[in-house]
N, C-alpha and C positions, 0 to 999 in steps of 0.2 A: 223598632228593630225586631226582626223575627229571629228567635232562637230555635235551634233544632230541638225537636221533642226528645226528651230524655226520660227513660223509665224511672218511676218512683222507686224508692227503696222497698216498699211493700210489693210492688210488681216484680222487682228483681228477685226478692226472696221467694215469692209464690212461684215464679217461673223456674227458679233453681230447684225448689222442693218438688214441683211437679215433674220436672225433667228427671231428677234422681229417682222419683217414684216410678215413672214410666220406664226408665232404663232398668230398674230393678224388676219390674213386671216382665219386660221383654227377656231379660237374662234368665229369670226364673222359668218362663215359658219355654225358651229354647233348651234350657237344661232339663226341664221336665220332658220335653219332646225327645231329647237325646237319651235320657235315662230310661224313659218309658219304651222307646224303640229298642234299646238294648235288652231291657227286661222282657219285652214281648218276643224279641228274637230268641232269647234263651228258652222262654216258656214254650213257644210254638215249636222250636226245634226238639224239645223233649217230647212234645205231643207227637210230632212226626216220627221220632225214633220209636215211641211206643206203638204207633200205627204200623211201622215197618216190622217190629218184632211180632205184633199180633198177626200180620199177614204171613211172616216167615214161619210161624207156628202151624200154618195150614198147608205147608209144603209136605207132600208124601213122597217117599223114596221107594220106587219099584224097580223091578229088573229091567223094565223098558226105559227107565229114566225117571226124572222128577215129575211129579204131578201135583197140581193145585187142588186141594181137597174140598173146596167149596166153590159154589158158583159165584158169579160176579155180584149178584144182588146181595147175597149173604156177606160177601167181602165188603161191600159198600156199607153194610150195617155195622161191621166191625170197626170201621174207621169213620163212622158218620159224624158230620159237622154241619149244623144247620146254616151257618154263616157262609162258609165256602167249602163245598164238598171236595175232599181230596181226590187226586188222581193217582192211580198206581199201575205199575206194570211189573210183571214177574218174567225174567229172562233166564234161559238156561245157560250152560257153559258156553254154548256157541252163539249166545246173544239172540236166540230165537224166543219169541214171545210165548209164554206158557199160559198166562192169564193177565187180566187187567181191564180197567175201564177206559184206558187211554194208551196212546203209543208214546211212552216216554223213553227217549234214547239214553243209552248209557254214556255219561260224560267221558270225553276222551282223556281227560286228565285224572280219571279215577285210578288209584293205585291198587295194588294187590291188597285186599282187605283180610283182616283177621276175622275170625268168626265172632259175630256179635258186635263188631266195632263199626259204627256207622260213619259215613262221610257226608258233609252237607255242601251243596252247590247252589249257586244262582244260575238259572238257565232260562232260555227262551224256547217255548214250544208252541204247538198249534193252539194251545189254550191261553197263550200269553206269557208274561214274565212270571216265573215260578221260583219257589224255594223248594229244593228237593233234598231227600235223604237217600243215600245208596247204602244198602246193607247186603253183604255177602254171607250166604248161608252154605256151609260146607257139609258134605256127607262123607265121613272118613272111610267107611268100608269100600265105597265105590270110587272114591276120588273125584266125585262130581260136586258141582256147586251151582247155585242159582243166585241171581241178582234180584233183590227186591227194591224197587224204586218207588218212592211215595213223594208226591209234590202237592203243594197248594199255592194259590195265587198270592202275589205280593200285596195286592190291594187289601187283603184281610188284615195284614200286619199294619199297613199304613193307616187304615181306618181306625184301628185300635189306638195307635199313637196319636192321631189327630183328636180322637175323643178324650184321651188323657190330657193332652195339651189344652184343649178347649175347657176341660173341667177345671184347670188352674187359671187360665187367662181370663175367661169370661167373668168369674166371680171377682177377680182382681180389678177388672175394668168397672164392674158394678160398684165396687167399693169407692170409686172416684166420687160418686154422689154423696158419700159420707166423708171421704178424706178431704175434699176441696173445702167444704164449709169449716171443717176442723182446722185446716191449715190457715184459712183466712182469720178465724177467731184467734188461733195461736199467734199469728204474725201481728195482728192488731194488739193483742195483749203484750207481746214482746217489744213492740215499738212504742208503747204508751209512755215509757220514760223519755224517749226522744221528743215526743209531742209535748210533754210537760216542760222539758227544757226549752223547746222552741217558744212556748207560750210565755215562759219566765223571761226570756230574752226580749220577746216582742213587747212585753209590758213595761220594759225599762224606758224611762224618760231620757231625752237626749243629754241631759246633764247628769244622769245616774250612771256612773262608770264603776259602781261597786261590783265585786266579783259575784259570779253566779254560784248559788249554794250547791255543794256536793252531796247534800243529804239525799239518800235513796237513789243515788246515781249508780247505774250498773258499772262494772269494771271496764267494759268495752267502751263506754262513753266518758269515763272519768278522765282519760288522757286528753280527749277533745275539750272537755270543760276546763281542764288545767291550762291548756294552750289559750283558750278564749279568755280565761281570767288573767293570764300573763299579758295577753294583748290589751285587755282593758286597763291593766295596771300601767303599761307603757303609754297607752293613749291618755290615761289620766295624768301621768307625769308630763307628757308632751303638751296637753291642753293647759295644764297649770303653768308650764314654762312659757307658752305663747301668751297666756293672759298677763303674766308678769312682764313679758316683753312689751306687749301693747301698752300696759299701764306705765312702764318706764319710758317708752317712746312718747306717750302722751304728756307725761310729766316734763320730759326734756323739751318737747316742742312748746309746751304752755309758757315756759319762762320767757323765751325770746319773743314769742307772739304777744304775750301780755305786755312786755316792755315796749314793743313797737306800737301797740295800741295806745298805751299811756302817753308815750312821747308824741304820737301823732295827734292825740287829743290836746296835748299841751300846745303844739304848734297851731292847731286850729283855733284855740282860744286866743292865742297871741295875735293871729291874723285877724280874727273877728274884732278884737279890741283896737287894733291899729293895722289896717291893711297895707299901709305904706312901709311899715317897719319890716326889714329883711329877716328871714328865719334865723334862729339862733344856731350858730355853727356847731356848738357843742352838742345841742340836741340832735342835729342832723348826723353828727358822727356816731352818737349812741344808737340812733335808728339804723344806720348803716352796719354797725357792729352786730346789733341784734339780728338784722336781716341776714347778714353773712353767716352768723351762727346757725340760724334756722335753715338756711340753704345747705350748709355743710351737713347738718344733721339729716336732712332729707336725702342728700346724696349718699350718706353713710347707710341709711336704711335701705335705699335702693340697691346699694352694693351688697348688703347682707342678704337681701332677698334674691339677688341675682346669683350669689355664690351658692345658694341652696338649690339652684336649678341648673344642673349640669347639661340637660338636654337643650338649653338655649344656645350653646356654643359647640362648634365642631372641633374635633381634636386635630392637632397638627404637630409637626416636628420642627423644633427650632434649636439653634446652637446656644449653649449656656453663656459663653463669654460674650458673644455678640449681643445677646439679650441684656446682660448685666451692664454693658457699656451704654446701651440705649436708655436703660432706666436711669443710670447716673446722669446722663445728659439731660434727660427729662426733668430731673429734680434739682438741677444746679441752681436755677433761679430761686426756688423756695429756700434752698440751703443758704445761699448768699444773703437773702433777705433776713434770715434768722442769724446772720453773722456766724455761720458754722461752715465746716468743710465736709465734703463727701468724696470718697474715692474707692478704687478697687486695689486690694493688696497685690504686690508684685508676684506673690506665690501663686495667685489664681491662674496666671498664664501657663503654669506648668501642667494644668489638666489637659491642655490641647483641645482638640475638636471633640467636644462631647455634646450629644443631642438629648433633648427631653421630648417626651411624647405627651401631649395634653393640650389644654386650652391656654393659648398665649395670653388671652384676656384675664383668665383666672390668675395666672402667675403674675401678671402685671398688677392686678388688684391686690394680691397678697403682699408682694414685695413693696408696692407703693404705700400700703397702709403701715407696714413695719417701718419704712423710712420716715413716713410722716410722724409716727409715734416717737421715733428717735429724735426728730427735729424739735418736737414740742417738749419732750421730757428728758432727753438724754444730754450727754456732754457735747462739747464743742466739735469734737472730731468724730466722724462716722465713717467706718470702713466696711466694705463688702468683701467677703472672702469666699472662695469656692475651692473645694477639694474633693477628690474621689475617695469614697469609703466602700466597704464591702456591700452595703445595702444600696449603693447608688451614688448620687452626688449630694454633697452637703454645702449649702449656701448659708453663710452667717452674716448677720448685720450687727456690728459691734460699735457701741459708743463708749466714750471714756468718762461717763457721768459718775454720780455718787453710788449708783446701783440701787437695788431694791431688796427688801427682806424676803425670806422664804415664804412668809405668810402672804405677802403681796404677789409673789410669783404665782401662788395657787389661785389667786383671785383675778389675775390680769386677763384671763380668757373668758371671764364672765361678762356678758353684754351689759353695758352702761356702768361698769365699775370704773371708778377713778380714784387714784391715790389721794391721800391727804395733801392739801395745798396745791392740787393740780390746777393749772390755769390754761388759758388759750381756748381754741375752738373745739378741742377734743370732747367727745361725749362718751368715751369708753367703748367704742365699737371697732376700732382699728384692728386690734389683734383677733377678736372673734371673727371678723370678716376674713382676715388672712387665714385663720385656721380652717374655716369652712371651705374657702377656695382651694386650699391645698388638699383638703380631704377629697375633693372632687377629682384631683389628679393623683389619688392614691399616695399622697405624701403625708408628712407629719410636721408639727411645729412644737418646739420646746424652747424654754427660756432658762438662761443661766445668768448669774450675777456674782458680785464679789462674795467670797474671795476666789471663786473658781476662775473668773476672768477679770480683766482690768476694766470694770464698768458693768455694762449690761449687754448680753448677746442674745439675739433671737435666732434660733437655728431652724433652717428649713431642710428637710431631707426628702428627696424625690428619687424614684427609680429611673435608671438610664434607659433610653431607647436603644435596643441592640443594633 
């Protein structure tokens, strides 16, 4: 059988840690890119502003109007940048170019500027996408002003941001060659207790159901080990119970089988001594009784095993009163043979049409064993009563016998238990079979005796089918 491949705990931990580490690197890189971009934007804007102020200082005011005091080459030196040479344009009040190494247009959205207060814009020019600063320089006596526009390419800022992000991301990626081995070693060390526990469980023999030691077990695994120990304890109890059951069953079977063997050997010796002599009728009766007892025990064992296997039978819905009448009819011959009576109380008919949901075979097994128990050990009169209770339907099998003690009631549901002086074919499995069968139908079984009731009553409680 092929099972789907499942990641080991070590692989899951490594995948989780690596995913978290990679996510952290990506977030840190994006944050660094964003912060570095903002920082670069602020820094470069300050530089642009300083360049604009340096160029504004070169404006001369004459009677003919404003004049730029230096040539273009000198102006380029004032705002020199080896990475991305700035572009500038100086415009007069009428937006006519006075000087500059480029033709930068005045942004349409520029507002009336105060002296020395720059405005920054992103714009597209013949030189590409640019970041520009616009500075208005006023001449108070004449009422004239000029616009100083300085711009530089966006690529310069993007390049700086990329370099800063790479400076963070690449070393973090390089750390993977150190982090992954450390993670593997740490995970291996952290999972070593689980490996030790696995080896301790694997070393256990099939008969060794002792609890696993909690010494040096981490808190996270302690709960798992406690559950395993609880399971081992219940398994140990179940195995001990099954062993006792098998031993009791073997003991119960040994007696009738040994009797049959001894009686058969006696018949064989008699036949060998005188082949014409007919078999001893008393011996044949004893053989028949022993064989009947053995067959009854085997049937009881099969019934007990069947009552523990709910999946063997399909669930069905059946009427309570119809079922009880059928059971009474089925057991009349056995009751009459034992010189006793069996009937249903008149009050039972008052429950009307009530249905149960479950296995009819289980219910028949349970009620049959209870009636058989009453026939063998109870009084002469056996009554079946049915009534509605808050928890469902309550079916009682009551006999008018001498009753049993409280100690005996506690032992009656133990397999192979029989009261003192018990006779007949019973082997002490009737009530345990009934209890297990009812349990499969989500019901319960209880026993009452004198002085609570007039004899002994076995009570069956089952939920009603809605």
